[in-house]
N, C-alpha and C positions, 0 to 999 in steps of 0.2 A: 966461627963457625956455632960459638954456644952462644953470639947472641944473636942467629938466624934460629937456633933449636927454642931458644924460649919464644921466643916471638910467635911461634907454631905453637908452643903448647896454649897459647894465652887464647889464639885464636878457637883454638879448637873447644877450652872452655867456658866463655862465650856463648859459642855456638849450643854447646848444649843447657848452658842457664838458660837460652832465651826457647826450648824447645819444651822446657815443663813449666813455661808460664800458661796460665789459662787464656784465650781466648774474651776479649771483650763484650759482653753481651747487647744486642743491638734493640733499638725499642719498637714497641709493637706496631704501631700505627708503617712503620719502614719496610716490614715485611713485604715479597709481594708472592700473591697465590696465582698457579692455574686452576681455570675454570675454562667449564664447553659452551660455547655461544650456537643455538641452534636456530639457522635464519631458513625461513618456511615461505616457502611461493607459490604462486597458483599454477597448477600441474596445469599444460598444454597439451592432450595426447597426437597423438600422431599415428599413421596406417602402419607404420613400418614397429612401431612399437606393439602391435596386436599380437599372441600369439597365437597361431591359427593351431586349433586343433584336423588332428590328423582326420582322412574321411574315413580308413579304417582302421581304428585303434584297436590294439594288442592289447586284450585283459587276460591274465595271468590269475587264476581261481587258487587257492589251497586248497587241500585237499577236505578240509569241513565245508568248506563251500559249493562244490563240487555239486551237479543234481547225481540223484540215482536214477538209472533207468528203470522205468515200469513196464511190464510183461501186461497183456492184455490176452484172455482169451475167450473166443464166442463159443456159448455153448447153443448152438442153432437148431431147433423145434418143429417140426413143420407145423403148419395150419392151415385149414383148407379154406382157400377166398377165392371171389367171384367180381373180386371188384380190378377193373381194367381202368387205369387211367387214359385222360386224355387230353389232349393238350390244346389251352385256350384257344377261341378266338373275338376278336374285338365284335362289339354287334354296329349293327351300322344305323343312322340316325338320317328318314326320310327328309329330307330336307326339302324338296319338291325341285323340278328342273327353273332354273333362276331365270324369270322374266325382262325379257328385254325393253327398255324406256326409250319411248321417242318423245325427240318436245314436240313435235309438231302432229297432227290427227283432222279429220276431213269424215262428216257422218252424213251424209243423207238417207231421205228414209219417206215413205207415202202410207197414210193411214186412212180409213174409211173415211168416209165422207168429203171426200178428196181435201186429204188433208197432209201435205207437202212438210218436208220436213229438212231444216240445213242447220249444220254447226260448223264451224269449223274454228283452228286456233293454228296459229301459225305463228314462229317464234326464230326472231335469230340472234347471235352473238355478236355483235359488229366487234368485241375486244374479250379478251379475257374477265376486264370488269366491268362491261357495258349490254345493255340487253334492249332489242327490240321486239314487239310481240304486240299481236293485234288477235281479238275474239269475237269472231261475229254467229248469232244464234236468229235463225227465222221459225215462225212456225205458225200457219193459216190453218183454217176449218172456214168449209163453205158451210153457211145455215145447218150448225151439227144440232141442230135444241127440235125433235119433231113437234107437231101439232100447235105451231104456233103462229100468229097473225104477222108479227113482221120479222123481218131478217135476224137471226142470231149470227152471222158472221164474224169472225175477229179475228184478230192477226197480232203477232207481236216479234217483233224486231228490236236487234240488239246490237249495238257496234262499241269495242271497247277498244282502243289504242291507247301503248303508252311505253314510256321509253324510262329503263332503269341506270341506274350508273355508282359501279361502289369505288369508294375516294379510299384512300388513306387513314382518315378516321373520320368519317363517317360516309352512308349510302343513302340516293337517296331516288326518290322515284316520282314520275310526270304524266298523266294523263288526260286523255278526253272520253268520255260515256255518252252518247246518243243513240238516244230508244223511241221509236212511235208506237203504241200500243192504240190498236181500234176497237170499239165494243159498242155493241146495239142496245137502245133502250127496248129490248121485247117484251119486257113484261108486265102487258098490258095486264087492269084489275078484273076478276072476272064475273063481278058484278054488274057492273055496266056494258052492256049492248053497243060496240061500235060497228057502224058501216062502212061497207068496204069503200064509201067517198071517203068516210075520215080517216080510214086506216092509209088506202092511199095518199093521202096528205102530208101525214104524218114523216116527218125527217127523224129515225129514229140514229142516224149514226151520231159517234161521238170518238173523237181522238186524243191524247195527249200526245204533248211533246216534253222532252227532257236533253238538255244539254249540260252535262258538268265538266268542267274542268279541276282535276284535283290531284295533288303533292303531298309529299311527304318525306320527310327525312329523318334518319334515326343516328346520332351519335354514339363511338364505342366507347370514349373516355371523355364524359361533360357529364355536368350540374345537367344541361337541357339534353335529356335522355331521347324523346320522341316528339317531335312537331308536324300535326296534318293540317290542311286547307284546302276548301272546295269553294268553287263557286256554282252556282246551278239555276238553269235557268226552268219555266216548266209551265206550258201552255196549254189550250186547250183549242179545239176547231170555233169557238164560240166565242172568242176572244180574250178568254178566262186566261190571266199568267200571272206569276208570282216566279219573285226572285232569290236566293235564300243566300248568305255570305256567313258559309264556319269557317270556325277554327280553334282548334285545341293542341294543347303543351304539356307535356309529361319531364317535372322537374326531381332531378333524384340530391339529395342534400345528405351526406356521411354525417352522422350524431359520433362516429367512434371518435372523431376529435375531443369532445367533452369527457366520452368516457370509451373506453375498449369494448366493454357489452352491449353497448348501443347498438343499435341497428339503422337501417337507411329512414330517411323519413322523404317519401313519392306528395308529391303536391300536382296536382289535374287542374289546366286553368281553362274554359271555354269561355270563347266570344261569338254570336252569331246573331246577326239582322237577317229577319223575315219582314215581308212587303209584298202583297198582293191585290187582285181588281177583282170582280168580277164584275160583268157589262150591268147584269140586272138581279134585283132581287126575285125571289118567287111571286110573293104578293104583289110589286110592283116595276115601273120602269125605271128605277132608279137603281145606283152603281153603287155597290158595297165596297170596300175596301178594308184590309189589314193592316199592321205594320209593326212590330216587335224587336226591340233591343233587348238583348239578356248576355251579364255578363256573369261567372262562375269562379267558386274555386272550391278546391277538393282537395285537401288533406289526406294523406291515410296511413299508418304505421302502425306496423305486426310484429309482435314477437311469442317466445314462447316462455311459462314459469311452472316448472313442475308437471310435463308433457298440456300444456292448460295451452291450446294456441287465442293468441288473441290479436283480433284488428280492431285498432280504435282509428276513425274519423269521423268527417263531416262534411257537408255540402252547406255551400252559402251563394244564392243564386240576388241578382241585383238587376231586375227587369223592371222595362221602361212599353208602356203602351200607347205610343207613338201619335193613334190615330185618336184615343179620348183622351190623351192629357193626363197616364195613369201611372202612377210606380208603384208600385212592390218591393220591398224584401223578403227574400226566406232561407233558413237553416234547417238542415233533414239531418236527424244521428246517421250513421254509418257505423254500425258495432255488430262483431258478429264474436262470440265466444264457440271454440268447439273442443269438447275432454276425450279422448281413447279411451273408451270403455275395455274393451277388448282393441289391443293394440293391430290396425290392419282392418281389423273385423268387424267394428260395430265404433262409430264418433259418432255421442251427440254436440246437437249444435242447438246455439237459440243465437238472435239479435233483433236490429229494429234499421232500416231505412227507409228511406222516402227518394223523394225528386221530381224536380221539374219538369215537363215536359213541353212543348210548342206546336202544338200541333198545326200541321197544312195541309192547304189543298191535296199536292203530292202522297203525302200521307197517308191523309182519308182517302185519295182516291186508291192508292194499292192495294186498302184494304178493304173496299168497295167501289168497283170499279162503275156501276151504277150511281152514283152518286148526282145531284144535279149541279150545275156550276152556279150555285146561289147559296153557297155555305155561308155559317158562319164561323170563323175562327176565333177560337180562344185557347189559352192556355190550360192545361191539366198540373194540378196542383196534388199530387200524392205526400198527404201532409206526413204519415208515418203507415212503417208495413212494418209489425211483428210476427217475427217467425219462429219456429224453434221445429226442430226432427233430429233424425237419425241416418246416418249412410255407411258407406265402408264394401270391405269386399271381401268374399271366402275361397279362399285355393286360390282369389287369382283366374277366376274362372265364372263366378261368380257373382256382381255388383247392383248396390242398389241403392234407392234416396228415396227416404217420405219426410214431407215435409208439411206443417201445417201454419198457417199464415190469418192476421187478422189486420186487416187496412182502412184507413178512411181515405178518400178522394176526394177533392171539388170538380165537378165541370168535365166528369168521365163522359167520353163520346158514345154516343148508341144510336142506329140508323133506325131510322122511324120512316114507312113511303110516305110520300105527298099527296097531295089530294089532287084528285082531276079535276084540270078545271071546264072539263069538253065532259058532256053528257053520254057522246056516243055520236050526236049528229052535228054541231057545229066544229069548227076549226079555226074561232077566233073571238073573242072577249064582248064587249058592249064595246067598248073603246076601239072597235075595228081593229087590234094589233091580232094578228096567225098566232095559234100556239106556237110555242116553240117543241120540239121534240122529245121533251122531256118533261112537259106540260099534260100528259094526258093519265096519271095516275101512275107511271109505269117507271118513277125515281125516285127516290132517297134523299133525307134531308138531316143534318145532323145535328141531334136532341142532347144537351147534355144538362146534368144531375150530380147532385153528389149522394155517394154513397157510401156505404159500407160494407167492406167485401168479405165473409168469412170461405179460405181459401184451403182442400186439402188434393195434394199432388203426393202421386208416389211411380217409380218408377224402377225396371228393373231388366238384366241384360244379361245373357249366360253366351260363355266361349268358347262351353267345355266339349264341344263334341268335334272333330278333324276339319277343319273347310266349314263349320257351319257357325252362324251367332243370330241367334234368335233377345227379343225383346219385348217390353210395352211399359206402355203410360196410360196413367189416369189422373183426370182433374176433375173435381168436383166445386162450383160456386155455389157462394149461398149472399143473393145479392137484397139488400135493403136500401131501399132508397128515397129520398126525400121528398118531391115531387111527382117525379113519373109513375103511370101506375104498372112497366111492367119492364122489364130492361129491355127492349127492342131489339130484336137477333140476333139475341147474345145466348149463348147456352148453360146449360147448368152443370151440364157434365161432360164430357169427353173424350173418350181414348182414342188408343192407336196400337196395333200388335205388328211386328215385322219380323222378317228373317231374312238374311244373306246368304249364298250357300255360293262358293268360288274354286274352282280348280285351276291346273293347266289350262284346258281346253274351254270345260264350261264355268257358268254363271249363271243365277239366277237370284232372284228377290221378290216379295210379297210386303204387300201392306194392307193393312183392314183397316177401317176406320169405323170414330162412331159417335156421331152429333147427336144428343139426348133435343128434346123438343124446347123449342122454342116462340116467344111470342111475336107477334105481328099486328098491325094496325088497318084496318079497310077503310075506306072510306065514302062516302056520298059524291056527288059530283056537285062542287060550286055549280050558285052560291049556295047549298044548302049548306045547315049550320048545327046538324046532326051532329053529336061529339060520334068521333068512328068506334069501329064494333072493333074487340080484341077478337085475332085467329091465331089459334095452334099452328104451326110449320110443324109438321111429322116429322120424329126423330130418323134418323136412315144411316146406313151398313152400307159402307163402300168398299168393295174388294177389286186388290190391285195386282197384274202378277209382270213379274220383269224379266228378260233374258236372254243369252246367247250364246255363242259357240266360236271359238278362236280356231279359225283354219290354222293361222303362223302367226307369230308377234307381229305383222305388220295389216291382216283383213280378220276382219271379223262379220258377223250377223249381229241384228238384235232385235229384239220385239218384247212392244210392250203391250199390255193388256189392261184399260181401268173400266171401270166399273163395269166389272164382269157380270154382276147378277142381273145388270139393266135396269136399276134401281130410278123410279121416275121421282125424285125427290128435289127440295126446293131447298136450296143456300141461303135467298134469299126470299122475300116477301113475293109469287106472282113468278119469282124467277128461276126456273125449271132448268134442270143442267141436262147436259148431254147423256145419251145413252151408251150403247155397250162400246168403248172407241176399243182399234186395234192398231199399233201401227210398229212399222216394218223396214226396217234397213241395211247400210251397210258400211263399216267404220274402215275406214285406212288410216293406219299411224304411218308416220316416216319423219326422217332426221329433216332434209331439208329438199329446198324445191330453187334456191340461185344461194 
């Protein structure tokens, strides 16, 4: 028992001593500390995460933020007043009754001096993108000029057929135009006495025939913007003939690929061939021929710099005279600069241009139908035409244009009288050949001369009055000639005053023409070699009216009054014009006949 108590005492003593000893220290690098690690990831929101605001939130205000109630008190004082308010109304704008448009029409008329008139236009749509049409016009006047020894009967007939088609990227048109115009050489010279036998032997009739096939094509989005071509055959009853081939094309080249501020460059190209013959010259029984081949190039570029509109261009032509074995190269300017002194009201402009014009038998006959079929055909070289002027509009009702120019022209054509081969008694020459109907001093030849031309031109128009438009223009020319004595049959002054009035039922118009004095030739009969005398053709004033009434959208009547003052003037030497003329008729407009 003692033995066990001693062991217990020793064990308790050991445990007590062990608790009093200090714990051993650890190395610093073996101490483990606690740290917080933040892991950041991209946040992908979801619709369920959104916090929805209530449609009617409840806001509670404290007493400090509550609004105070305001009390209003009105002190009314009686005031004497006569004001009565009126409800506003919209002001109506009178646009007039909309006119119904018809694609077809037919006009028939009859005038004094037995003058029938017919005009018709028929059009039919084959489909939504194609069209077929025809236009016919005819006018006849039987011996309308009084106090003439020869017949002055004339007629004009024209037929135009065409077909047009619209494609996806272009549209084209082709057609045929046929004309026949009959005129008489009725203007015998007054200084030669013709016997009745001679007058009855004169064959004064002349008729021009023209057949033209034409076509054109327009592209929507292409370097080739437009192309035109035509074949024209022109002839008369005296075996004269002329053939014209004409073609032109317009190209558009965008330059914004080189610089974004550059505009498009336009280049127009032309090609023409003219060939013709006359069976006789005026002096002898030998054939006259003419033949020209011309190629042209016309580039144009337009741009604006600080309100300064500038057009830069040039024209170049290479021409071959195939009959005379000659060729020429021409270059002309085509420049214009304009600047608005007052924008839209006054624009000043200055520029220079030129051109090469190939005269033809047809173009000369259009200007003067009494020429003889013995013409010399030349090209007119318009070396340059320098011009300057001012144009603009006032209040969008009054527009004007004034221009002054100075030009130098080679081979400018003038019409002078042919010398009579008959002395009034004979109808044949010493060679026993009978005279043609144009060899009695009653026809014209073309004389060419180099000229310098100073010209002043002005025009103005006013449309400030409802349904009424009036305007006027005038031109003054000063010719400086190199060889000719006078600018034969060319006026120095000419002008026009015109006006139109139109309502839903009525329409009317007026034209007043003035042509100044001109110079002409007067010959003695061949074989006289005496130089011709210069005579003066008096100036004339021509007054014309036209009008009509619409019964409805389909039917209307018209009346044309020409040379109302019944002036007996000469448009060309020895050729008096018709006096007072009245022509009335009926017009029917309709949708389609088939």
